[in-house]
C-alpha positions as CSV (number, residue, x, y, z in Angstrom):
1,M,-12.0,7.8,16.7
2,A,-9.8,9.1,14.0
3,K,-11.0,12.2,12.1
4,S,-12.4,11.6,8.6
5,Y,-11.9,13.7,5.6
6,L,-13.9,14.2,2.4
7,L,-11.5,14.6,-0.6
8,R,-12.5,15.3,-4.2
9,L,-10.2,14.1,-6.9
10,D,-10.7,13.7,-10.6
11,E,-10.6,10.2,-12.1
12,N,-7.0,10.6,-13.3
13,D,-5.7,11.9,-9.9
14,L,-7.5,9.1,-8.1
15,G,-5.9,6.6,-10.5
16,Q,-2.5,8.1,-9.8
17,L,-3.1,7.9,-6.1
18,L,-4.1,4.3,-6.2
19,D,-1.1,3.4,-8.4
20,G,1.2,5.1,-5.8
21,L,-0.4,3.2,-2.9
22,T,-0.1,0.0,-4.8
23,V,3.7,0.5,-5.4
24,R,4.1,1.1,-1.6
25,A,2.1,-2.0,-0.7
26,E,4.2,-4.1,-3.1
27,A,7.4,-2.7,-1.6
28,W,6.2,-3.7,1.9
29,E,5.1,-7.1,0.6
30,K,8.6,-7.7,-1.0
31,T,10.2,-6.5,2.3
32,A,8.2,-9.1,4.3
33,E,9.3,-11.7,1.8
34,Y,12.9,-10.6,2.2
35,H,12.7,-11.0,6.0
36,R,11.2,-14.5,5.6
37,T,13.7,-15.8,3.0
38,G,16.7,-13.5,3.1
39,I,16.4,-13.1,-0.7
40,S,15.8,-9.8,-2.5
41,S,16.1,-8.9,-6.2
42,P,19.1,-6.6,-6.9
43,D,16.7,-3.8,-8.2
44,F,14.7,-3.7,-5.0
45,M,15.4,-1.6,-1.9
46,V,14.2,-3.3,1.3
47,E,12.1,-1.0,3.5
48,E,13.3,-0.3,7.0
49,C,11.5,-2.4,9.6
50,D,12.2,-4.9,12.3
51,D,10.8,-8.1,10.8
52,A,8.3,-9.7,8.4
53,A,5.4,-9.2,10.7
54,E,5.9,-5.5,10.7
55,A,6.3,-5.4,7.0
56,D,3.1,-7.5,6.6
57,R,1.2,-5.0,8.8
58,M,2.4,-2.1,6.7
59,A,1.5,-3.8,3.5
60,G,-1.9,-4.6,4.9
61,H,-2.5,-1.0,5.9
62,Y,-1.7,0.2,2.4
63,R,-4.0,-2.6,0.9
64,A,-6.8,-1.5,3.3
65,I,-6.5,2.1,2.1
66,I,-6.6,1.0,-1.5
67,D,-9.7,-1.1,-0.8
68,K,-11.5,1.8,0.8
69,L,-10.7,4.2,-2.0
70,S,-11.6,1.6,-4.7
71,K,-15.0,0.8,-3.0
72,Q,-15.8,4.5,-2.7
73,R,-15.0,4.9,-6.4
74,E,-17.2,2.0,-7.4
75,E,-20.1,3.4,-5.4
76,Q,-19.9,6.6,-7.5
77,V,-19.8,5.0,-10.9
């Protein structure tokens, strides 16, 4: 089992962390879409991975982290 950590952040810092994780998740989602379609917007840098499935896994991992943090925040409101 992976080790768990208890972190304390103020509301602003947690918001910044969630924003950053969202940006990363979106980048992986766009990368997966690129691997499926071959199309990417000119202002987007495709993440390095083997295929859409790997990009989907990465996006899912980021989304899972966001969900965990968001649920913990809601429990403390």
